[in-house]
ChimeraX commands (.cxc) that place a marker at each C-alpha (Angstrom):
marker #1 position 55.18,-50.71,17.11 radius 0.5
marker #1 position 53.82,-47.14,18.61 radius 0.5
marker #1 position 55.59,-43.93,18.37 radius 0.5
marker #1 position 55.87,-40.19,18.27 radius 0.5
marker #1 position 57.15,-37.84,16.34 radius 0.5
marker #1 position 57.68,-35.69,12.83 radius 0.5
marker #1 position 59.30,-36.10,9.42 radius 0.5
marker #1 position 62.58,-33.76,9.34 radius 0.5
marker #1 position 61.81,-32.74,5.80 radius 0.5
marker #1 position 58.03,-31.99,5.53 radius 0.5
marker #1 position 56.74,-32.05,8.88 radius 0.5
marker #1 position 54.54,-34.30,8.46 radius 0.5
marker #1 position 53.27,-35.71,12.05 radius 0.5
marker #1 position 53.25,-39.95,12.75 radius 0.5
marker #1 position 52.06,-41.72,15.01 radius 0.5
marker #1 position 53.73,-45.75,14.00 radius 0.5
marker #1 position 55.72,-46.92,11.92 radius 0.5
marker #1 position 55.69,-50.69,10.72 radius 0.5
marker #1 position 58.97,-53.00,9.36 radius 0.5
marker #1 position 58.13,-54.43,6.10 radius 0.5
marker #1 position 60.89,-57.09,6.28 radius 0.5
marker #1 position 60.90,-57.92,10.00 radius 0.5
marker #1 position 56.64,-58.77,11.12 radius 0.5
marker #1 position 58.23,-59.99,14.68 radius 0.5
marker #1 position 60.06,-56.97,14.83 radius 0.5
marker #1 position 59.15,-54.72,17.66 radius 0.5
marker #1 position 61.01,-51.99,17.02 radius 0.5
marker #1 position 63.45,-49.85,15.67 radius 0.5
marker #1 position 67.20,-49.90,15.86 radius 0.5
marker #1 position 68.94,-47.72,15.41 radius 0.5
marker #1 position 70.67,-47.55,11.68 radius 0.5
marker #1 position 67.26,-48.41,10.38 radius 0.5
marker #1 position 65.71,-47.20,7.60 radius 0.5
marker #1 position 62.45,-45.90,7.33 radius 0.5
marker #1 position 60.22,-43.37,4.54 radius 0.5
marker #1 position 58.39,-40.31,5.07 radius 0.5
marker #1 position 54.32,-40.76,3.67 radius 0.5
marker #1 position 53.77,-38.28,3.11 radius 0.5
marker #1 position 56.96,-35.94,1.51 radius 0.5
marker #1 position 58.75,-39.89,0.46 radius 0.5
marker #1 position 62.01,-39.12,1.87 radius 0.5
marker #1 position 64.81,-41.52,2.92 radius 0.5
marker #1 position 65.04,-42.12,6.96 radius 0.5
marker #1 position 67.09,-43.57,9.62 radius 0.5
marker #1 position 66.66,-44.23,12.63 radius 0.5
marker #1 position 68.96,-42.71,15.41 radius 0.5
marker #1 position 70.44,-43.88,18.82 radius 0.5
marker #1 position 67.56,-41.81,20.40 radius 0.5
marker #1 position 65.00,-43.31,18.43 radius 0.5
marker #1 position 64.54,-40.30,15.78 radius 0.5
marker #1 position 64.63,-40.15,12.24 radius 0.5
marker #1 position 66.93,-38.33,10.26 radius 0.5
marker #1 position 66.88,-37.73,6.80 radius 0.5
marker #1 position 69.10,-39.59,4.33 radius 0.5
marker #1 position 70.14,-39.24,1.11 radius 0.5
marker #1 position 69.07,-41.84,-1.88 radius 0.5
marker #1 position 72.84,-42.34,-1.99 radius 0.5
marker #1 position 73.90,-43.06,1.09 radius 0.5
marker #1 position 71.15,-46.33,1.42 radius 0.5
marker #1 position 72.18,-50.09,0.66 radius 0.5
marker #1 position 70.79,-51.06,-2.12 radius 0.5
marker #1 position 68.03,-53.30,-1.01 radius 0.5
marker #1 position 66.46,-50.47,1.13 radius 0.5
marker #1 position 66.30,-48.20,-1.92 radius 0.5
marker #1 position 64.44,-50.95,-4.01 radius 0.5
marker #1 position 61.78,-50.78,-1.19 radius 0.5
marker #1 position 61.90,-46.84,-0.68 radius 0.5
marker #1 position 62.12,-46.62,-4.63 radius 0.5
marker #1 position 58.12,-49.08,-4.82 radius 0.5
marker #1 position 56.91,-47.01,-1.51 radius 0.5
marker #1 position 56.82,-44.13,-3.57 radius 0.5
marker #1 position 55.66,-45.44,-6.76 radius 0.5
marker #1 position 52.69,-46.30,-4.89 radius 0.5
marker #1 position 51.55,-43.12,-2.75 radius 0.5
marker #1 position 52.26,-41.09,-6.01 radius 0.5
marker #1 position 49.93,-43.59,-7.20 radius 0.5
marker #1 position 48.00,-42.86,-4.63 radius 0.5
marker #1 position 48.27,-39.41,-4.65 radius 0.5
marker #1 position 46.65,-39.34,-8.83 radius 0.5
marker #1 position 43.93,-42.32,-7.75 radius 0.5
marker #1 position 42.38,-39.26,-5.00 radius 0.5
marker #1 position 42.56,-36.66,-7.35 radius 0.5
marker link #1:1,2 radius 0.2
marker link #1:2,3 radius 0.2
marker link #1:3,4 radius 0.2
marker link #1:4,5 radius 0.2
marker link #1:5,6 radius 0.2
marker link #1:6,7 radius 0.2
marker link #1:7,8 radius 0.2
marker link #1:8,9 radius 0.2
marker link #1:9,10 radius 0.2
marker link #1:10,11 radius 0.2
marker link #1:11,12 radius 0.2
marker link #1:12,13 radius 0.2
marker link #1:13,14 radius 0.2
marker link #1:14,15 radius 0.2
marker link #1:15,16 radius 0.2
marker link #1:16,17 radius 0.2
marker link #1:17,18 radius 0.2
marker link #1:18,19 radius 0.2
marker link #1:19,20 radius 0.2
marker link #1:20,21 radius 0.2
marker link #1:21,22 radius 0.2
marker link #1:22,23 radius 0.2
marker link #1:23,24 radius 0.2
marker link #1:24,25 radius 0.2
marker link #1:25,26 radius 0.2
marker link #1:26,27 radius 0.2
marker link #1:27,28 radius 0.2
marker link #1:28,29 radius 0.2
marker link #1:29,30 radius 0.2
marker link #1:30,31 radius 0.2
marker link #1:31,32 radius 0.2
marker link #1:32,33 radius 0.2
marker link #1:33,34 radius 0.2
marker link #1:34,35 radius 0.2
marker link #1:35,36 radius 0.2
marker link #1:36,37 radius 0.2
marker link #1:37,38 radius 0.2
marker link #1:38,39 radius 0.2
marker link #1:39,40 radius 0.2
marker link #1:40,41 radius 0.2
marker link #1:41,42 radius 0.2
marker link #1:42,43 radius 0.2
marker link #1:43,44 radius 0.2
marker link #1:44,45 radius 0.2
marker link #1:45,46 radius 0.2
marker link #1:46,47 radius 0.2
marker link #1:47,48 radius 0.2
marker link #1:48,49 radius 0.2
marker link #1:49,50 radius 0.2
marker link #1:50,51 radius 0.2
marker link #1:51,52 radius 0.2
marker link #1:52,53 radius 0.2
marker link #1:53,54 radius 0.2
marker link #1:54,55 radius 0.2
marker link #1:55,56 radius 0.2
marker link #1:56,57 radius 0.2
marker link #1:57,58 radius 0.2
marker link #1:58,59 radius 0.2
marker link #1:59,60 radius 0.2
marker link #1:60,61 radius 0.2
marker link #1:61,62 radius 0.2
marker link #1:62,63 radius 0.2
marker link #1:63,64 radius 0.2
marker link #1:64,65 radius 0.2
marker link #1:65,66 radius 0.2
marker link #1:66,67 radius 0.2
marker link #1:67,68 radius 0.2
marker link #1:68,69 radius 0.2
marker link #1:69,70 radius 0.2
marker link #1:70,71 radius 0.2
marker link #1:71,72 radius 0.2
marker link #1:72,73 radius 0.2
marker link #1:73,74 radius 0.2
marker link #1:74,75 radius 0.2
marker link #1:75,76 radius 0.2
marker link #1:76,77 radius 0.2
marker link #1:77,78 radius 0.2
marker link #1:78,79 radius 0.2
marker link #1:79,80 radius 0.2
marker link #1:80,81 radius 0.2
marker link #1:81,82 radius 0.2
view
């Protein structure tokens, strides 16, 4: 689903998002989790669809596990690109 905005932590401009746990999802719902693909901060969708930074300690274990794996992937890609 298309979306436009900025990461509240680093200002990275995004233009889309993808649901990794539900391929049939039409879009994010309030309380859904995400992650910035630039800085790796955990994010949560608010009631108006805005992304809000959320501390790792506040994430449920399954969401934290997915974010940790995604962060590892991002670090590996950055190393390979340099």
